[in-house]
N, C-alpha and C positions, 0 to 999 in steps of 0.2 A: 793063909789065903793071898795071893799077889795079882797084879793085874787089875784091869779097869771091868767094871760090871755095872748093870742098871740097877741103882736103888729100888726102883719100882717093882722089880722082880725079885728083891730079896725079901720076900715073905714067906715065912716057913714057920715049923712049930715053935722056933726060937724067936721069932719075931722079926722086925724090919729094922735095918741098920740105919737108914735115913729115909725120911719122907720125900715124896716126890717122885719125878720122873728123872733126875740129873745123873749124870755118869758120875761115880765115886772112885777113885785109884787109890786103893790102900796097900800100903807095903805088907802088913800082917793084919791078922785078924783073930781076936781071941774070941771065939763063939759061947764059951763058957759063961762070959760076963754078959751076954745079950739077955734081955728081958723080954717078956711078950709085947706084942701090939698093944694091948690096952693099957699097960704099964709105963711105955714108953722104951727107948732103947738107951743103954749104958756103953758107950763106946769101949773099944779094946785099949790096953796099954801098947805103945808102941808109937811108930812115927806116921803122919798121915800127910798124904801129899794131894788131899782132895782139894779142889778149887772151890767146890760146893760147900765144904764145911768152914773153909777158911774164909768165905765171902760171909759166912754169918757168924764168924766169931766164935765156933764150937772148936773146943780144945780135947785132945784126947783125953778119955776117962770121964768126960761130962756126960751128964743124963740128958737126953733128948726125947722131947715127947712126939711120939709119933701117931698118926691116926687122927689128929685132929682136924675138923673142916676148917677152911681158911675162907671167909666171907667178906663181901663187899656189897654195899648198895648205894645208890644215888637218891633213894627216896627215904628221907630221914622221919620215918614214923616208928613211934614207940613199940607198936604192936609187933613189927618187924626186927627191932632191935632186942627187945626184951625176949623173944623167942630165940634169937640167936645165941645170946650169951646165956640163957637158961640151960643149952646144950653145951655150953662150955667152948663153943666155937670161938676161933681167933679172928678178929677184926684185922684187914690188911687194906693197902690202898689198890686202886684198880691197876697201878703200874707193877703191883708185885704178883707173884704167883697165887692164884686164887683158885678156891673148888666151887665156890656158890656165890652167883651174881644176881641179887633181886635189884633188876634194872627199870627204867622208865621205857617206854614205847620209842623215845628218841634214841636213846641209847642203844638199843637193840638194832636200829637201823645200822650204826655204826659198826657193831660187832660183825654183822652180816654182809656190810658193804663191800662191793668189789674193788671200790678204791682204797677203803681205809680198814677193811675187816681184817681179820686174822683167823687162823686154824685152831680149833678150842681141841683140847686134849681129852682123853676119857673120863679123866676125873674131874672135868668141868661141867657144870649145868646152869642154866640160865631159865628164867621164869616167862620167857614170851617165845612162840614160834616165829621165825624170820618173817612171813608175811601173814602175820595174825589178821592184818587187815582185810583179807578177803573175807573175815567174817565180821570182823567190827567196824569197818567202814560202812555206812548205811547203804551208800548206793552200790558196792560191791557185793554186798550180802544179798540184796535183791537180785543182782545180776547172776549170782551162782545158785540162788533158790530156783529162779526160773530156768536155767541150763538144766539144773538137775530134773526140774519137774519135765522138761521136755524130752530128756533121755528116759526117763520111766514112762513117758507116753508111747514112745518108740518102741520100748520093750513089751508094751501092751499092759503095764501094772495097774491095776485098779487104784492105786494112789494117785494117778494122773485121772482118774474117772471124772466125768462131766456130767451136771444134771441136763434136764429137758431144756434149759436155755442156754446151753453150751458153757455154763460156768464151772470152773473147777470145784471140786466137793471138798477136798482136802487141803492141797497146797495152794489155798486161795489169797487172793490180795483183793481187799473190799475196793469196790467200784461204785461211785454215785455222783456224776457231776453236779448236782444240786446241794451238795453238802458242805460242810466245813472242812478246809485242808489244813493241815499244818506242816510249814516248811523248816527244815532244819539243815543245818551245814554238815556235810557229810563227815567232816575230821573233827568235831568239837564235842565236847561233854558237858555235864553238870547244867544243862539248859540254856547255853550261853547261844546266841544268835537265833534262837526259835522264835516263830511268830505265826499268828493264825489268820487265815484270810477265808471267805465265804463265796468268793468269786474268782475264777480261773483268770479273768481279765485283771485283777490285782497283781498277777505276777509279771504281767508286761510293764505295769507302773514302776513295780519294785525294781525290776532289771533295769529299766530307762533311766530311773532316778540313781541308782547305784552306779552306771556309767557316767552320769553327769556330775556325780558327788566329787568335789574337791577335796574330800576328806579321806576318801578311800582310793588308793593308787591300784592300777590295773594289775600290778603284780601280786597284791596281797589279796585280791579276790578269789573266793573259794567255790568250790561245785556245792550246790543245795541238792537235797532229796525233798520231793513233795510227797505226802501220803494222805490218805483220808483220815481225817479226825475221827475217832471213835466217841460221837456224840451222845452215846447210850451207855455211859459206863455204870458198872455196878457201883452202888452207891452205899455208904455206910454212915449213919448219922447224916445223912444229905451231902457227904463229901466225897469226892472223887479220890481214889488210891491206885497204886500200881503195886506190883510185886518186884522186888530185888531178890534173884536166885543166884546160888553161886555154883558153878559148874566147873570141875577140874577134868582137863584132859591130858592124859598122861602120854598118849600117841594116839595119830590119827590113822596109821596105816599098820597093823589092825587099829581100828577105832576104838578106845577104852575111855569111858568117861563115868565120872562119879559126880553125883548131886549131893550137895550139902544140906542136910536136913533142916538147919536153923536160918532159913532166910527171912525176909521180913516185910511188911508192907509200908509203905510211905504214903501218908494223907497229906492233902491240900488243907489248907489252914481256913479257907473261906468256902461256904456251901457253894455246890456246883449249880450252875444254870446254862442252858444252851443257848441263851438270848444272844444275838449278835452285838448288842450293846457292851458286853462284857469280854469281847473276844480278846481285847488288849489286857485284861487283868491276869496274869500269870499266877496269882495266888488262887485261882479258881481252876486254872487248867493243868499247871504242871506241878508235879509232884517233887521234885528234885529239892533234896534238902539245901542245897546251895542257893535256891531261890526262896524257899519258904523260910527258911530261918530269918528273914529279914520282915516278914509279916508281922502285923500288930498282935495277932492272935496266936503267934507260934509258942509253942509249950517247950520251955528248956529241960523239963523233967524227964518226959518221955519221948521229945522229940517229934512228935506226930508219927510215931511208928507203933506197929503191931507186929508180933510174932506171925510166922506162917501157922504155927500152931494155933495161936488164937483166932486165927482168920478160919481154920478148918473148923475149930468147936463152934464158932458162930455159924457157918454156913451149915453144919450138921443140925444144928438145933433149930434153924431157921428154913432149911432147903431139904434136910434130908440127908442121911449119910451116903446112900447109893449116889445121889446127885452130885455130892461133893467128891466122892472117889471118883467118878467119872471124869470132872473136870479137872483133877490134879493129874489123872491117867493121860488127859490131852494136852496138858502141859508139859509133860515129860515126852510125849510123843512129838509135839512142837520141837523141844529141845534136840532131840536125835536126829531128827531130820534135818535142822539147819547144819547140825555138825556133819551129817553124811553127804549133805550138799557141798560144803567147801573141802571135805576129806580129798577127792581126786587132785586138787589144785594146791593143797597146803604141803609147803616144804617140811616134810616129817622128819626135822632133825631128830637126831638121837639125843642131843645134848638139852634138848627144850620139853618144858611142860609149861601149862597154862592154866590160871584161875581165870573164868570170866564172869563177868557179873551180867546176867539175863534179867531185861526188864519185861515184864509181861503185864498187860492189862485185861481184864475181865469185863466183858459186857453185861448188860442187865438180864441177858438170856444164858449166863454163865458160859459163855463161849470165848476162850483164851486167845489173845492176840499178842504175837510178838511185836514189841516196839524196837528194841535194838538189844545189841551185845557189846559191853564194854571190856576191852581189853585190860584196864587198870580200873578196877573198881576201888571206890574211894576207901582207904585206910584210915581217914580222918573219924575221930569218934566224937559224936554230938551229945551222947549222954552215958552215964556208967555203964547200961545195958549193952550200949553199943560198943562200948570198948571190950567188955567181955567178950562178946560175940565175935567181933574181928581178932582179938587174939587167939581165941578157940580155932578160927577158921585158919589162920597162919599155922597154928601148932600142927591142925590135923593135915594141912595140906603138906607140910614139912615131912610130917611122918610117911607120907605117900613119896613124895618126890626124893627124899633123903632116907631110905631105910635104916632105922637104927641109928640114926645121925653120924653115920660112918661117910669118910671120903666116899663121894659119888663115883659108880662105876657105870659109864653109859652102854656096857654089853649086857647087862643085866635085862630080862625080860619086861620090866615094869609092870609086873603083876604082884603087888604087896599081899599078904597073908591078909584075911579079912580082920583079925585081931588088931591091926593098925591103923583102920579106917577111919576111927573115932566116929565123929558125926557125919561123915561121908558114907553113901551107900551106892554100890555100883548101879549105874543108870543103863549103860549099854556095854557089852564086851563082844566085840565083833567075832574073835576067835571062838569064844564058847558059843555066840548065836550059830556059827556054820557049823560046830561039831552037834549042835541038837536040833537045828532045823528052826531056829527061832527066827533067822535073818529072812527066811522065805517068808514068815508071816508079817514081819515088818514091811515087805515091799509088796505083800498082796493084801494086807490086812483081812485075811481070812485064814482059816485053820485055827488051831490052838496055840496060843502064845504062852511063854513061859515068863512070869513074873512074881514080883515078891507077894502080891495078893491075889495070884489066881487069874481066873479068866472070867470076864463079864460080858454080856450082851446087852446091846441096844434093844428097844422095843421093835426096831426094824428089822432086826435081825443081824445086824452088822456086828461083828464082835470088836470090842473096844480094847486097845492094848494096854496093858499095865505097865509098869515100871520094870524093864526087861533087865535080866542078869545077862 
């Protein structure tokens, strides 16, 4: 065989002669000595004029390992690196050819930047969508959900239904001017920059003080979002808690998302009180581990965490199984609707997937509320159980994003077999929903929905949607 050829196309029953997509020019080629992709490739005997091989110091007759995923990350977490090494993947630098890049949200901006970005090849994938912030920035998430609600209203969808007072029944934002409010910086996480107020007039004072502060430059000031504080949270042992749930999105159009079954609850270390005298006590109000771990009552053994499984058992024993199932159905409904709200504006790049950290709070009437969505949920382990959970989370995520641990191919349909899902379960599959009519039920909340646990109905007669396939 003579002449030039693309190594990436040289995949046959005999194997692959060289990994990657570089052009190799061989003078002769002895196919008899080729090995399978799984075993690697042994070069022919003869002369080689390939710049690709020479640059890598490969000589004729040497054995070359093919089919190994080359990875890079700028997040040095053991739960990531251990998963990569377990698969036998090869670590490279970001300046070398790579197949899989687990990157921070700052790096993803550079990769897809008009000025500094570059074109990804079909064998490269990354762990963020280019404009994930449409969901994960608090202000943009609110904007997109309101736009989505307005579109549903134009379509006459019952999802945009209002009650006799003109308030939305389903996609609602709680409003009450005499309540406590929480101020959050739009682009921060881990409880940074959050504070509570109980008078809207306090915003003017805060804004005025920040403008006159000599410690804060005008260029460093950032946008905040103000939302009603849920001052009637469900308490367990007198303490406030919220849920951290993991949701994997493999594609937005069509939308396909998975719910991780091993989420957890994060508890405050100090008993809750709605007293205005405790508005500044973050150990009462904020569940973030980054804050609670500094409290005097923080437990380093269990880290102030419960598994979602334990929460379900507790609620089933105290509130009943039917009520508990309804609560989790509504949590799943909230998550799917938030993803559907941003799907039209999300850059659905074929090289991308994303594992989000959803924060949900439950009030004392067992109504769930979406707090925020995190693009980079913490992979830091605060306890031994925490480390096991996050290691398994990454393992199951990689099994879906990189099937069989092989070099990625962005042309596949991103629909892995059920056997590889691990602790993930399909939350919503738009293609499947369209084919069996479930999507019409999602938009109308009427008719028979198809879910993992069947169809249940409220006493009012409205069907409650379950976890959708």
